[in-house]
C-alpha positions in Angstrom: -59.0 -1.6 -10.3 -59.7 -5.3 -10.4 -58.3 -7.7 -12.9 -61.3 -8.9 -14.9 -59.7 -12.2 -16.1 -62.1 -15.1 -15.8 -61.9 -17.7 -13.1 -59.8 -20.8 -13.5 -61.2 -23.5 -15.8 -61.7 -26.0 -13.0 -64.4 -23.7 -11.5 -67.0 -23.3 -14.4 -69.6 -22.1 -12.0 -67.7 -18.9 -11.4 -67.3 -18.1 -15.1 -70.8 -16.6 -14.9 -71.1 -13.0 -13.6 -71.5 -13.2 -9.8 -74.4 -10.7 -9.6 -76.3 -12.6 -12.3 -76.0 -15.8 -10.3 -77.0 -14.1 -7.0 -80.1 -12.5 -8.6 -81.2 -15.7 -10.2 -80.6 -17.7 -7.1 -82.6 -15.3 -5.0 -85.5 -15.1 -7.5 -85.7 -18.9 -7.7 -86.0 -19.2 -3.9 -88.4 -16.3 -3.8 -90.8 -18.0 -6.1 -90.5 -21.3 -4.2 -91.1 -19.8 -0.7 -94.8 -18.8 -1.2 -95.6 -22.4 -2.0 -94.4 -23.3 1.5 -97.9 -23.3 3.1 -99.2 -25.5 0.4 -96.5 -28.0 1.2 -97.4 -27.9 4.9 -94.3 -26.0 5.7 -93.6 -23.2 8.1 -92.5 -20.0 6.3 -91.0 -16.9 8.1 -89.2 -13.9 6.9 -88.3 -10.3 7.4 -87.8 -7.1 5.4 -85.4 -4.5 6.7 -84.6 -0.9 5.9 -81.2 0.3 7.0 -79.4 3.7 6.9 -75.8 4.4 7.8 -74.3 7.8 8.5 -70.5 8.2 8.8 -69.3 11.1 10.8 -66.1 11.7 8.9 -65.0 11.7 5.3 -63.5 8.3 4.2 -59.8 7.8 3.7 -60.6 7.4 -0.1 -62.5 10.0 -2.1 -64.6 7.2 -3.6 -66.1 6.3 -0.2 -69.6 7.6 0.7 -70.5 9.4 3.9 -74.0 7.9 3.9 -75.7 4.8 2.5 -79.1 3.2 2.5 -80.0 -0.4 1.9 -82.9 -2.9 2.0 -82.5 -6.5 2.9 -84.7 -9.6 3.3 -84.4 -13.0 5.0 -86.7 -15.8 3.9 -86.9 -19.0 5.9 -88.7 -22.3 5.3 -89.0 -25.3 7.5 -90.8 -28.5 6.3 -91.2 -31.7 8.3 -91.2 -34.2 5.5 -91.6 -37.2 7.8 -91.1 -37.7 11.6 -87.5 -38.4 10.8 -86.7 -36.1 7.9 -87.0 -32.3 7.7 -86.0 -29.6 5.2 -84.7 -26.1 6.1 -84.1 -23.3 3.6 -82.9 -19.8 4.5 -82.1 -17.2 1.8 -80.7 -13.7 2.3 -80.4 -10.7 -0.1 -79.3 -7.1 0.4 -79.4 -4.1 -2.0 -77.1 -1.3 -1.0 -77.1 2.2 -2.4 -73.4 2.9 -2.4 -71.3 -0.3 -2.3 -71.8 -2.8 -5.1 -70.0 -5.5 -3.2 -72.5 -5.1 -0.3 -75.3 -5.8 -2.7 -75.2 -9.6 -2.5 -77.3 -12.7 -2.0 -76.5 -15.8 0.0 -78.0 -19.2 0.7 -77.6 -19.2 4.5 -79.2 -22.7 4.9 -80.4 -25.4 2.5 -80.2 -28.8 4.2 -81.9 -32.1 5.0 -81.9 -33.3 8.6 -82.3 -36.9 9.6 -83.1 -37.6 13.3 -82.5 -41.0 15.0 -82.6 -42.0 18.6 -79.2 -40.8 19.7 -77.7 -39.3 16.5 -78.6 -36.9 13.7 -77.2 -36.1 10.3 -77.6 -32.8 8.5 -76.5 -32.5 4.8 -76.4 -29.2 2.8 -75.7 -25.6 3.5 -75.7 -24.8 7.2 -74.7 -22.5 10.0 -72.8 -23.4 13.1 -71.7 -21.1 15.9 -69.1 -21.9 18.5 -68.1 -19.5 21.3 -68.9 -18.2 24.7 -67.5 -14.6 25.1 -69.3 -11.4 24.2 -66.8 -9.3 22.3 -64.5 -11.6 20.4 -65.3 -15.1 19.2 -61.9 -16.8 18.7 -63.0 -20.4 18.2 -65.9 -19.8 15.7 -64.4 -21.3 12.5 -66.9 -23.5 10.6 -68.7 -20.7 8.7 -67.0 -17.9 6.7 -67.5 -14.3 7.8 -69.8 -12.1 5.7 -67.7 -9.0 6.3 -69.8 -6.6 4.1 -72.7 -7.2 6.4 -71.2 -6.3 9.8 -67.9 -5.2 11.1 -68.1 -7.4 14.3 -67.8 -10.6 12.2 -71.0 -12.2 13.6 -72.8 -12.4 10.2 -71.8 -15.7 8.4 -72.1 -17.2 5.0 -73.8 -20.6 4.6 -71.3 -23.5 4.6 -71.7 -26.7 2.5 -71.3 -29.6 4.9 -72.2 -33.0 6.2 -72.8 -32.6 10.0 -73.1 -35.7 12.2 -74.0 -35.4 15.9 -73.9 -38.4 18.3 -75.4 -37.7 21.7 -74.8 -39.8 24.8 -75.0 -39.3 28.5 -71.3 -38.4 28.7 -71.7 -35.6 26.1 -72.0 -35.3 22.4 -69.5 -35.7 19.5 -69.9 -33.7 16.3 -68.2 -34.5 13.0 -68.0 -32.1 10.0 -67.0 -32.8 6.4 -66.9 -29.6 4.3 -66.2 -30.1 0.6 -66.4 -26.5 -0.6 -64.8 -23.4 0.8 -66.5 -20.0 0.9 -64.4 -16.9 0.3 -64.7 -14.0 2.7 -66.6 -11.0 1.4 -64.9 -7.5 1.5 -66.3 -4.0 1.0 -65.8 -2.5 -2.4 -64.1 0.7 -3.6 -67.0 2.9 -2.4 -67.7 0.9 0.8 -66.6 1.8 4.3 -64.7 -0.4 6.8 -62.2 -1.3 4.1 -58.4 -1.5 3.8 -56.6 1.5 2.1 -56.1 -0.7 -1.0 -58.9 -2.6 -2.7 -59.1 -6.3 -2.0 -59.2 -8.4 -5.3 -62.0 -10.9 -4.4 -62.2 -11.9 -8.0 -58.9 -13.8 -7.9 -58.2 -15.3 -4.5 -55.0 -17.3 -4.0 -54.8 -20.7 -2.2 -52.0 -22.7 -0.6 -53.8 -25.9 -1.6 -53.8 -27.0 -5.2 -57.5 -28.0 -4.7 -58.3 -24.3 -4.0 -61.9 -23.9 -2.9 -62.6 -27.6 -3.4 -60.2 -28.7 -0.6 -61.9 -31.1 1.8 -62.0 -29.5 5.3 -62.7 -31.6 8.4 -63.6 -30.8 12.0 -64.3 -32.9 15.1 -65.9 -31.4 18.3 -66.8 -32.8 21.8 -69.3 -31.0 24.1 -70.3 -31.9 27.6 -71.9 -30.4 30.7 -70.1 -30.5 34.1 -72.0 -29.4 37.2 -73.0 -25.8 36.4 -70.8 -25.5 33.3 -70.5 -26.3 29.7 -67.3 -27.1 27.8 -66.4 -27.7 24.2 -63.2 -29.0 22.6 -62.5 -29.3 18.9 -60.0 -29.8 16.2 -60.2 -28.3 12.7 -58.1 -29.1 9.7 -58.5 -27.3 6.4 -58.6 -23.8 4.8 -58.2 -20.8 7.0 -61.3 -18.6 7.1 -59.2 -15.5 7.6 -56.9 -14.8 4.6 -53.6 -13.1 4.5 -53.8 -10.0 2.3 -50.8 -9.9 0.0 -49.7 -6.7 -1.8 -50.1 -7.1 -5.6 -50.9 -5.2 -8.8 -53.7 -5.4 -11.3 -52.9 -5.7 -15.1 -53.0 -1.9 -15.3 -50.3 -1.6 -12.7 -52.6 -0.3 -9.9 -51.8 -1.7 -6.4 -54.3 -3.9 -4.7 -54.5 -6.7 -2.0 -54.9 -10.4 -3.0 -56.5 -12.7 -0.3 -54.4 -15.8 0.3 -56.0 -18.7 2.0 -53.6 -21.1 3.8 -54.0 -24.6 5.2 -54.2 -24.8 9.0 -54.7 -27.1 11.9 -56.5 -25.5 14.8 -57.4 -26.8 18.3 -60.0 -24.9 20.3 -61.7 -24.7 23.7 -64.7 -22.8 24.9 -66.4 -22.9 28.3 -69.1 -21.3 30.5 -69.7 -21.6 34.2 -72.7 -20.3 36.1 -72.4 -19.4 39.8 -75.5 -17.6 41.1 -75.6 -14.2 39.3 -72.1 -14.7 37.9 -71.4 -16.1 34.4 -67.7 -17.0 33.8 -66.7 -17.7 30.2 -63.6 -18.2 28.1 -62.2 -19.3 24.7 -58.7 -20.4 23.6 -57.1 -21.7 20.4 -53.8 -23.0 19.1 -53.2 -22.8 15.3 -50.4 -24.2 13.2 -49.8 -23.7 9.5 -50.0 -20.0 9.0 -46.4 -18.9 8.7 -45.9 -19.2 12.5 -47.9 -21.2 15.0 -49.7 -19.0 17.5 -52.1 -19.2 20.5 -54.9 -16.8 21.5 -57.3 -16.6 24.4 -60.1 -14.5 25.7 -61.9 -14.9 29.0 -64.1 -12.9 31.4 -67.3 -12.6 33.3 -70.8 -11.2 33.3 -72.6 -10.3 36.5 -76.3 -9.5 36.5 -78.2 -7.3 38.9 -81.8 -8.5 38.7 -84.7 -6.2 39.4 -82.5 -3.0 39.4 -83.9 -0.5 41.9 -87.0 -2.6 42.6 -87.9 -2.4 38.9 -88.3 -5.0 36.2 -84.9 -4.0 34.7 -81.8 -6.2 34.7 -78.3 -4.8 34.5 -75.4 -6.9 33.4 -71.7 -5.9 34.0 -69.3 -7.5 31.4 -65.5 -7.7 31.7 -63.3 -9.6 29.3 -59.6 -9.7 28.2 -58.1 -11.0 24.9 -54.5 -11.9 24.1 -53.1 -13.1 20.7 -49.4 -13.8 20.1 -49.6 -14.2 16.3 -47.1 -12.6 13.9 -48.6 -9.1 13.4 -46.6 -8.5 10.2 -48.0 -11.6 8.5 -51.5 -11.9 9.9 -52.4 -8.8 11.9 -55.3 -8.7 14.3 -57.0 -5.8 16.0 -57.4 -7.8 19.3 -53.9 -8.7 20.4 -53.8 -7.4 24.0 -57.1 -5.7 24.8 -59.3 -5.1 27.8 -63.1 -5.0 27.3 -65.9 -3.7 29.5 -69.6 -3.5 28.9 -73.0 -2.7 30.3 -76.1 -4.7 29.2 -79.5 -3.2 30.2 -82.7 -5.3 29.7 -85.8 -3.3 30.5 -88.0 -6.4 30.4 -90.8 -4.3 29.1 -93.5 -5.2 26.6 -91.4 -3.8 23.8 -88.4 -6.0 24.7 -86.1 -3.0 25.0 -82.3 -3.7 25.4 -79.2 -1.6 25.4 -75.6 -2.8 25.2 -72.6 -0.4 25.7 -69.1 -1.7 25.2 -65.6 -0.2 25.4 -62.4 -1.9 24.1 -59.0 -0.6 25.2 -55.8 -1.7 23.5 -53.3 -2.1 26.4 -50.3 -1.6 24.1 -51.5 1.7 22.5 -54.0 4.4 23.3 -56.6 3.0 20.8 -60.2 2.8 22.0 -63.3 1.4 20.3 -66.7 2.3 21.7 -69.8 0.5 20.6 -73.5 0.9 21.3 -76.4 -1.4 20.4 -80.0 -0.6 21.3 -83.1 -2.5 20.2 -86.9 -2.0 20.8 -90.0 -3.6 19.3 -92.7 -1.5 17.8 -96.0 -3.4 17.9 -96.0 -7.1 17.2 -94.1 -7.2 13.9 -91.6 -4.4 13.8 -88.2 -3.9 15.6 -86.1 -0.8 15.6 -82.3 -1.2 16.0 -79.7 1.5 16.6 -76.0 0.8 16.4 -73.0 3.2 16.8 -69.3 2.8 16.8 -66.5 5.2 17.5 -62.8 4.6 16.9 -60.5 6.9 19.0 -56.8 7.5 19.2 -55.9 5.0 16.6 -52.3 5.4 15.3 -51.1 4.7 11.8 -49.2 1.6 13.1 -52.3 0.0 14.5 -54.0 -2.8 12.4 -57.3 -0.9 13.1 -56.0 2.3 11.5 -58.2 1.8 8.3 -61.2 2.3 10.6 -60.0 5.6 12.2 -62.3 7.7 10.0 -65.3 5.3 10.1 -67.2 6.4 13.2 -70.9 5.7 12.3 -74.5 5.7 13.3 -76.8 2.9 12.0 -80.6 2.9 12.2 -82.5 -0.2 11.1 -86.2 -1.0 11.0 -87.1 -4.7 10.5 -90.6 -5.9 9.6 -91.3 -9.6 10.5 -93.9 -11.5 8.5 
């Protein structure tokens, strides 16, 4: 269904087949990593086997009810001198059903220079901002790797120059990002996708510089009493595209991702008071059709030593509100209440369970999520994830997920 016309002439890198580039990039890194020990470097990695079972047939006949995949992360850290260090982190997944989920990425590839009260990191990097459990509104530096996970917590590596200046009154961070990363989307046979295919081969941009637009960000962090607070301003290409209705050359309908220019101010904070943890995030964005604000806030209360055992039980409560134009840039989380239980067994296997429920206060839609994890021996971890989407109407932005209830089992071997 996709238009196979080549990329624009000002992006010669993308004129080569994407899968060919991914495979060659990963193989090059793979041959380099074993040399790490000879260079005096620290080398870590993991290999995972993952199976997903969907409980209902997909909305499209091309979607599969089950899939299997294998993935690996390879990480290298080398201290070149006492002031300079090198970090490399490469990722690759091979998926049995969705060709767009078979992909490679350079999560990190950067040089870090450390001085007395400042540091500079240049290259591909990952940065996380946020405080709340369910929705991370303010996290904007890295692009979402949407084919990896529905929760948006997996991120692509972002090319950047990242300067940090640390003083007694807090720290200031500056970001210069010369190259934009497009969001990944599931393919025709993948799950968690929109009813129409997303044409990732031909993204549209508001800026004439397209993916070469220079994005900038400035952030201030400080600690006050028992709390931490962060403030930032971002100016550049929106990480979340608008999906425009379009047609391919054969006349088949599809969605084209359109990346606009935005200015966004954000705030995140955490406050510890005994067994209570209060947290919140807020943002204000201009430049995407209509300006809008969004906020999420809540708490986590921990019962330590539950029932005179070693187990800890955490109660989580959060609320999210978003006043954006739902016709132009719809969001699943616009007026939602969230509750969760986090159980840490504190056993030798490091067993944890997280159960979460999200209720849309404007509709009857409910999302239930379960995450469980346990270590097997010293080098293997077993993860179980499940999500269920209930009472989702055809008018809800989450309607495309209504048939995607799933169970996921993953085994990770660390080496």
